[in-house]
C-alpha positions as CSV (number, residue, x, y, z in Angstrom):
1,X,35.2,47.6,70.0
2,X,38.0,49.9,71.1
3,X,38.3,50.5,74.8
4,X,37.6,54.3,74.4
5,X,34.4,53.4,72.7
6,X,33.4,51.1,75.5
7,X,34.0,53.9,77.9
8,X,31.5,56.0,76.0
9,X,34.0,58.8,75.3
10,X,35.1,58.2,71.7
11,X,33.5,60.3,69.1
12,X,34.2,61.6,65.6
13,X,35.9,64.6,67.1
14,X,38.1,62.4,69.4
15,X,39.0,60.2,66.5
16,X,40.1,63.2,64.5
17,X,42.2,64.3,67.5
18,X,43.8,60.9,67.7
19,X,44.6,60.9,64.0
20,X,46.1,64.4,64.3
21,X,48.2,63.4,67.3
22,X,49.5,60.3,65.6
23,X,50.7,62.4,62.7
24,X,52.3,65.0,65.1
25,X,54.2,62.3,67.0
26,X,55.4,60.9,63.7
27,X,56.7,64.1,62.2
28,X,58.2,65.5,65.4
29,X,60.4,62.5,66.0
30,X,58.8,61.6,69.4
31,X,60.2,58.3,70.5
32,X,58.6,57.9,74.0
33,X,55.4,59.1,75.5
34,X,54.7,59.3,79.2
35,X,51.1,58.4,80.1
36,X,50.6,60.4,83.3
37,X,47.7,60.4,85.8
38,X,47.4,62.2,89.2
39,X,47.2,60.1,92.3
40,X,45.4,60.8,95.6
41,X,48.4,62.8,96.8
42,X,48.6,65.0,93.8
43,X,51.7,63.2,92.4
44,X,51.9,62.2,88.7
45,X,52.3,58.5,88.0
46,X,52.1,56.5,84.8
47,X,53.8,54.4,82.2
48,X,56.2,55.4,79.4
49,X,55.3,53.9,76.0
50,X,57.0,53.8,72.7
51,X,55.5,56.1,70.1
52,X,53.7,53.3,68.3
53,X,52.3,51.9,71.5
54,X,51.2,55.3,72.7
55,X,49.2,55.8,69.4
56,X,47.5,52.5,70.0
57,X,46.7,53.4,73.6
58,X,44.8,56.5,72.4
59,X,41.9,54.1,71.5
60,X,42.8,50.9,73.4
61,X,44.1,52.3,76.7
62,X,47.0,50.8,78.7
63,X,46.8,48.7,81.8
64,X,48.0,49.8,85.2
65,X,48.1,47.9,88.5
66,X,45.1,49.0,90.6
67,X,47.1,49.2,93.8
68,X,48.6,52.4,92.6
69,X,45.4,54.1,93.7
70,X,45.7,52.6,97.1
71,X,49.1,53.9,98.1
72,X,49.9,56.2,101.0
73,X,52.6,58.9,100.9
74,X,55.3,56.3,101.4
75,X,54.0,54.1,98.5
76,X,52.7,51.5,100.9
77,X,49.3,49.9,100.0
78,X,46.8,50.8,102.6
79,X,44.5,47.8,101.9
80,X,45.3,44.1,102.2
81,X,44.4,43.3,98.5
82,X,45.4,39.7,98.7
83,X,43.1,38.8,101.5
84,X,39.5,37.7,100.7
85,X,37.8,40.6,102.5
86,X,40.8,43.0,102.3
87,X,39.1,45.3,99.8
88,X,35.4,44.5,100.3
89,X,34.8,48.2,100.5
90,X,36.5,48.8,97.2
91,X,34.9,46.6,94.4
92,X,37.3,46.1,91.5
93,X,40.6,46.3,93.4
94,X,40.9,42.7,94.8
95,X,44.1,40.9,94.0
96,X,45.8,44.0,92.7
97,X,43.7,43.7,89.6
98,X,44.4,45.9,86.5
99,X,42.8,49.2,85.8
100,X,43.0,50.9,82.4
101,X,44.5,54.3,81.7
102,X,42.9,56.2,78.8
103,X,44.7,59.3,77.5
104,X,43.2,62.6,76.4
105,X,44.6,63.2,72.9
106,X,44.2,66.9,73.3
107,X,46.5,67.0,76.3
108,X,49.7,66.1,74.4
109,X,52.9,68.1,75.3
110,X,56.4,67.7,74.2
111,X,58.4,67.8,77.4
112,X,60.8,70.8,77.3
113,X,63.4,69.3,79.5
114,X,63.7,65.9,77.7
115,X,64.3,65.5,73.9
116,X,62.0,63.3,71.8
117,X,59.6,62.7,74.7
118,X,56.0,63.5,74.9
119,X,53.4,63.5,77.7
120,X,49.6,62.7,77.8
121,X,47.2,63.2,80.6
122,X,45.3,60.0,81.5
123,X,42.5,59.0,83.8
124,X,41.9,55.5,85.2
125,X,38.9,53.3,84.2
126,X,37.7,49.8,85.2
127,X,38.3,47.1,82.5
128,X,34.5,47.1,81.8
129,X,34.6,50.7,80.6
130,X,33.1,52.3,83.7
131,X,34.8,55.2,85.4
132,X,36.8,54.8,88.7
133,X,35.0,57.1,91.1
134,X,38.1,57.3,93.4
135,X,40.0,59.2,90.6
136,X,40.6,62.6,92.1
137,X,40.3,64.4,88.7
138,X,36.8,62.8,88.3
139,X,36.0,64.1,91.8
140,X,36.5,67.6,90.5
141,X,34.7,66.8,87.3
142,X,31.6,65.8,89.3
143,X,31.8,68.9,91.5
144,X,32.0,71.1,88.5
145,X,29.1,69.4,86.9
146,X,27.1,70.1,90.0
147,X,28.2,73.7,90.0
148,X,27.4,74.1,86.3
149,X,23.9,72.8,86.9
150,X,23.4,75.7,89.4
151,X,24.4,78.1,86.6
152,X,27.9,78.8,87.7
153,X,31.5,78.1,86.8
154,X,34.6,78.7,89.0
155,X,37.5,80.8,88.1
156,X,40.7,80.3,90.1
157,X,44.2,81.8,90.2
158,X,47.2,80.1,91.7
159,X,49.8,81.6,94.1
160,X,52.2,78.8,94.9
161,X,55.0,79.1,97.4
162,X,57.8,76.4,97.4
163,X,61.5,75.9,98.1
164,X,64.4,75.3,95.8
165,X,67.8,74.0,97.0
166,X,71.0,73.4,95.2
167,X,72.1,69.7,95.3
168,X,75.6,69.3,96.8
169,X,75.6,65.5,96.8
170,X,73.3,62.7,95.8
171,X,75.3,60.1,97.8
172,X,72.7,59.8,100.6
173,X,69.9,59.3,98.1
174,X,71.6,57.0,95.7
175,X,74.0,55.1,98.0
176,X,72.7,51.4,97.9
177,X,73.9,51.0,101.5
178,X,71.5,53.6,102.7
179,X,68.5,52.5,100.6
180,X,65.2,52.4,102.7
181,X,61.5,52.7,102.2
182,X,61.1,55.6,101.8
183,X,64.7,56.7,101.1
184,X,66.7,59.8,102.0
185,X,66.8,63.0,99.9
186,X,70.0,64.5,98.5
187,X,72.3,66.8,100.4
188,X,71.4,70.4,99.6
189,X,72.3,74.0,100.2
190,X,70.2,77.1,99.9
191,X,69.9,79.3,96.7
192,X,69.3,82.5,98.8
193,X,69.6,83.1,102.6
194,X,66.1,84.6,103.0
195,X,64.6,87.2,105.3
196,X,64.8,89.8,102.6
197,X,61.3,89.6,101.0
198,X,61.3,90.4,97.3
199,X,64.8,91.8,97.4
200,X,66.3,92.3,94.0
201,X,69.7,91.1,95.2
202,X,68.1,87.9,96.3
203,X,66.4,87.5,92.9
204,X,69.7,87.9,91.2
205,X,71.3,85.3,93.5
206,X,68.5,82.8,92.6
207,X,68.3,83.8,88.9
208,X,69.6,80.5,87.5
209,X,67.0,78.1,89.0
210,X,64.2,80.6,88.6
211,X,65.0,80.9,84.9
212,X,64.6,77.2,84.7
213,X,61.2,77.5,86.4
214,X,60.2,80.2,84.0
215,X,61.3,78.4,80.8
216,X,59.8,75.2,81.9
217,X,56.4,76.7,82.9
218,X,56.2,78.7,79.7
219,X,57.2,75.7,77.5
220,X,54.5,73.7,79.1
221,X,52.0,76.4,78.1
222,X,51.3,77.6,81.7
223,X,50.2,81.2,82.2
224,X,53.0,82.2,84.5
225,X,52.7,85.8,85.7
226,X,55.5,86.3,88.1
227,X,58.3,84.7,90.1
228,X,59.1,86.2,93.5
229,X,61.5,85.8,96.4
230,X,59.6,84.8,99.5
231,X,60.6,85.6,103.1
232,X,62.0,82.2,104.1
233,X,65.5,80.9,103.2
234,X,65.5,79.4,99.7
235,X,61.8,80.0,99.4
236,X,60.2,81.4,96.2
237,X,56.7,81.9,94.8
238,X,55.1,81.5,91.4
239,X,51.9,83.4,90.4
240,X,49.7,82.4,87.5
241,X,46.9,84.1,85.6
242,X,43.4,83.1,86.6
243,X,41.6,80.5,84.5
244,X,38.8,78.0,85.0
245,X,39.1,75.6,87.9
246,X,39.8,72.4,85.9
247,X,42.4,74.0,83.8
248,X,44.1,75.5,86.9
249,X,44.1,72.1,88.6
250,X,45.7,70.5,85.6
251,X,48.2,73.3,85.4
252,X,49.2,72.8,89.1
253,X,49.9,69.1,88.5
254,X,52.0,69.9,85.4
255,X,53.9,72.7,87.1
256,X,54.9,70.8,90.2
257,X,56.0,67.8,88.2
258,X,57.8,69.8,85.5
259,X,59.8,72.1,87.6
260,X,60.9,69.3,89.9
261,X,62.3,67.3,87.0
262,X,63.8,70.2,85.0
263,X,65.5,71.6,88.1
264,X,66.8,68.2,89.1
265,X,68.5,67.8,85.8
266,X,70.3,71.1,86.4
267,X,71.4,70.1,89.9
268,X,68.6,71.6,92.0
269,X,66.0,70.1,94.4
270,X,62.6,71.6,94.3
271,X,60.1,70.7,97.1
272,X,56.5,71.6,97.6
273,X,56.6,70.3,101.2
274,X,55.1,72.9,103.4
275,X,57.9,73.1,106.0
276,X,61.2,71.6,104.8
277,X,63.1,69.8,107.7
278,X,65.6,72.6,108.5
279,X,65.8,75.2,111.4
280,X,64.5,78.7,110.9
281,X,62.4,77.7,107.9
282,X,59.3,79.6,106.7
283,X,56.1,77.6,105.8
284,X,54.9,77.6,102.2
285,X,51.2,78.0,101.4
286,X,49.1,77.6,98.3
287,X,46.7,80.5,98.2
288,X,43.7,79.7,96.1
289,X,41.9,82.8,94.6
290,X,38.4,82.0,93.4
291,X,35.4,83.8,91.9
292,X,32.1,82.6,90.6
293,X,31.4,82.8,86.9
294,X,27.8,83.4,85.8
295,X,27.5,81.0,82.9
296,X,24.6,83.0,81.3
297,X,26.4,86.3,81.2
298,X,30.0,85.3,81.5
299,X,30.5,87.9,84.3
300,X,32.1,87.6,87.7
301,X,29.1,86.7,89.9
302,X,31.0,87.8,93.0
303,X,30.9,91.5,91.9
304,X,28.6,93.9,93.6
305,X,27.8,97.1,91.7
306,X,27.4,99.1,94.9
307,X,27.8,98.4,98.6
308,X,24.7,97.1,100.3
309,X,22.7,99.9,101.8
310,X,23.8,100.6,105.4
311,X,26.7,98.1,105.2
312,X,30.1,98.5,106.7
313,X,33.5,97.3,105.3
314,X,33.3,94.3,107.7
315,X,30.0,93.2,106.2
316,X,30.4,90.7,103.3
317,X,27.8,92.5,101.2
318,X,29.8,95.7,101.4
319,X,32.1,94.0,98.8
320,X,30.6,90.8,97.6
321,X,27.3,90.2,95.7
322,X,24.6,88.2,97.5
323,X,25.8,85.1,95.7
324,X,29.4,85.8,96.6
325,X,28.5,86.3,100.2
326,X,26.6,83.0,100.3
327,X,29.6,81.3,98.7
328,X,31.8,82.8,101.5
329,X,29.3,81.6,104.1
330,X,29.6,78.1,102.7
331,X,33.4,78.2,102.8
332,X,33.2,79.2,106.4
333,X,30.6,76.6,107.4
334,X,32.7,73.8,106.0
335,X,36.1,75.2,106.7
336,X,37.0,72.6,109.3
337,X,35.7,69.8,107.2
338,X,37.6,70.8,104.1
339,X,40.9,71.5,105.8
340,X,42.4,67.9,105.3
341,X,41.6,68.2,101.6
342,X,43.4,71.5,101.4
343,X,46.3,70.6,103.7
344,X,46.6,66.8,103.5
345,X,50.0,66.2,105.1
346,X,51.1,65.9,108.7
347,X,53.8,68.5,108.0
348,X,51.4,71.0,106.6
349,X,49.5,71.5,109.8
350,X,52.6,73.0,111.5
351,X,52.0,76.0,109.3
352,X,49.0,77.2,111.3
353,X,50.8,79.6,113.6
354,X,49.9,83.1,114.8
355,X,51.3,86.2,113.0
356,X,52.8,84.0,110.2
357,X,50.6,85.0,107.3
358,X,48.8,81.6,107.9
359,X,45.3,81.2,109.3
360,X,44.5,79.8,112.8
361,X,40.8,80.3,112.9
362,X,37.7,80.0,110.8
363,X,37.4,83.7,109.9
364,X,37.2,86.0,106.9
365,X,38.7,89.4,106.6
366,X,38.6,92.2,104.0
367,X,42.0,92.2,102.4
368,X,43.5,90.6,105.5
369,X,46.2,88.1,104.9
370,X,46.0,86.7,108.5
371,X,42.4,85.5,107.9
372,X,41.6,82.1,106.5
373,X,39.4,83.7,103.8
374,X,40.6,87.0,102.4
375,X,38.0,89.0,100.4
376,X,39.8,91.1,97.8
377,X,38.3,93.9,95.7
378,X,35.5,96.4,96.2
379,X,32.0,97.2,94.9
380,X,32.2,97.6,91.1
381,X,35.6,95.9,90.9
382,X,35.5,93.2,88.2
383,X,38.4,91.4,89.9
384,X,36.6,90.9,93.2
385,X,37.3,87.5,94.6
386,X,37.8,85.3,97.7
387,X,41.2,84.0,98.6
388,X,41.4,80.8,100.6
389,X,44.7,80.7,102.5
390,X,44.4,77.3,104.2
391,X,46.0,75.2,101.5
392,X,49.5,73.8,101.3
393,X,51.5,73.5,98.0
394,X,51.6,69.7,98.3
395,X,47.8,69.4,98.1
396,X,46.0,67.5,95.4
397,X,44.6,70.3,93.3
398,X,41.5,68.4,92.2
399,X,40.5,67.8,95.8
400,X,41.4,71.3,97.0
401,X,39.1,72.8,94.3
402,X,36.3,70.3,94.7
403,X,36.2,71.1,98.4
404,X,35.7,74.8,97.6
405,X,32.9,74.0,95.2
406,X,30.9,71.7,97.5
407,X,31.3,74.0,100.4
408,X,30.4,77.1,98.4
409,X,27.4,75.4,96.7
410,X,26.0,74.5,100.1
411,X,26.3,78.2,101.0
412,X,24.4,79.2,97.9
413,X,21.7,76.6,98.3
414,X,21.0,77.5,101.9
415,X,21.6,81.3,101.4
416,X,24.2,81.2,104.3
417,X,25.1,84.6,105.6
418,X,28.7,85.0,106.8
419,X,29.4,86.8,110.1
420,X,31.2,90.1,110.1
421,X,34.8,90.0,108.9
422,X,37.6,90.0,111.4
423,X,40.1,92.8,111.8
424,X,42.1,90.8,114.4
425,X,42.5,87.3,112.9
426,X,45.0,86.3,115.6
427,X,42.9,87.8,118.4
428,X,41.6,84.5,119.7
429,X,38.0,84.7,118.3
430,X,36.5,82.3,115.9
431,X,36.4,78.5,115.8
432,X,39.9,77.0,115.4
433,X,41.1,75.3,112.3
434,X,42.1,71.6,113.0
435,X,45.6,71.6,114.4
436,X,46.5,68.1,113.2
437,X,45.8,65.9,110.2
438,X,44.0,63.4,112.5
439,X,41.7,66.2,113.7
440,X,41.2,67.3,110.2
441,X,40.1,63.8,109.1
442,X,37.6,63.7,112.0
443,X,36.2,67.1,111.0
444,X,35.8,65.8,107.4
445,X,34.0,62.7,108.5
446,X,31.7,64.8,110.8
447,X,30.7,67.2,107.9
448,X,27.6,65.5,106.6
449,X,27.2,67.9,103.6
450,X,30.7,67.5,102.4
451,X,30.6,63.7,102.9
452,X,27.4,63.5,100.9
453,X,28.7,65.7,98.1
454,X,32.1,64.0,97.8
455,X,30.5,60.6,98.3
456,X,30.8,58.5,101.5
457,X,32.9,55.9,99.6
458,X,35.4,58.5,98.6
459,X,35.6,60.0,102.1
460,X,36.3,56.6,103.6
461,X,38.9,55.9,100.9
462,X,40.7,59.2,101.5
463,X,40.6,58.9,105.2
464,X,42.0,55.4,105.2
465,X,45.0,56.4,103.0
466,X,45.7,59.4,105.2
467,X,45.3,57.3,108.4
468,X,48.1,55.0,107.2
469,X,50.4,58.0,107.0
470,X,49.3,59.1,110.5
471,X,49.9,55.6,111.9
472,X,53.4,55.3,110.5
473,X,54.4,58.8,111.8
474,X,53.2,57.8,115.2
475,X,55.5,54.7,115.1
476,X,58.5,56.7,113.9
477,X,61.3,57.1,116.4
478,X,62.3,60.5,114.8
479,X,59.5,62.6,113.4
480,X,62.0,65.0,111.6
481,X,63.6,62.0,109.9
482,X,60.1,60.7,109.0
483,X,59.2,64.0,107.3
484,X,62.6,64.3,105.6
485,X,62.0,60.9,103.9
486,X,58.2,61.1,103.5
487,X,57.9,64.6,102.2
488,X,61.2,66.4,101.5
489,X,62.5,63.6,99.3
490,X,59.3,63.1,97.4
491,X,56.9,66.1,97.2
């Protein structure tokens, strides 16, 4: 029996898709196929197979070393897999045992920056055909199944800020005398000097790398809407059309991976690190717009036809439906617990500063970009939505979105009512967002509802991997150098 059949996912439709893809690979002259999967940190990993081997892997899968799921941000294994009790809390991972990657034949893409090379999205499975619950894409699949059972879907739109630099020398990164774990990034210079938000002259200065971003995103089939010059030096933003949550998460993984590689080939370094290690930098955020979809009607379930009787603009039900207000209440109730899933790096927590278009407290505001949760729209507006501004662009998109779902569902199930919206988000009111990754992990572990929804095993797993990162940073003699190697060179 083929491995895909043992996993219970092979069907007549999947077999037809495999046959179609095999023919496509043959006629298009594809020589190599990258089998990619998203790790805990939102980074793509995988194997590159010859075309013939990739076609076999559609049904039989391909082996991968299990420790790839146990790596921290420096690629160090956070468990002692070769000790008898080293992975007693993670059955199936002892001794660096193999897992299996199974590709989705419908995900095939011919990579636009690399001739005769294709790509397939994969997910890890145990060798006996059972799913690996620590797989972050599966975490989102489980969250969406729970949301669908309640009669809803989630529609999301991506606004992603990041930095692009021109590479001036690769000597620090590729000099064998300077090799380290992790290594140095290349030397770079800016593509625009910044502090001239959305200036057309700055756009012209950055045209070459932004054209590469545009062409790469569109060739990957991503719904790119706009490219913009952000406030900070060498900082830009990409905005995408809204789509369902799983598709948006998949698109985020593809976008980050694709633009980094395409830009690198043209002599540029793209980083989704929140705060690159330079003076006078501006933080990058990942603003996640979200709205509930009523599965029965297909309508935006956050829309309110008319403002609630007697309500004021600072009341959630002045803008949001009852369901939307409950969803907002859930996001507020679990804001501290979800922060480490939305901002999962040490560097990312430095973004939470006053008057910096980044949140500091657990607040919502009506069209207020200083609040953690920004309610956008009005009664009768079909585009009414909630924007969560707590995330960083390096976040794992599957975990970021799963956190929204579990928090929002708790609000729906308990009919949580949000407090009045804030008009002074930096005025000192409201509970503070965790100020460090360590504090964020403690808040996650203390959030009983989130832990139950995500699964206590997954929460322990996630926290252990992130604690490894925290411990190494604490031991570093130079934190800036730590972040330069840990994040700027890799994310």
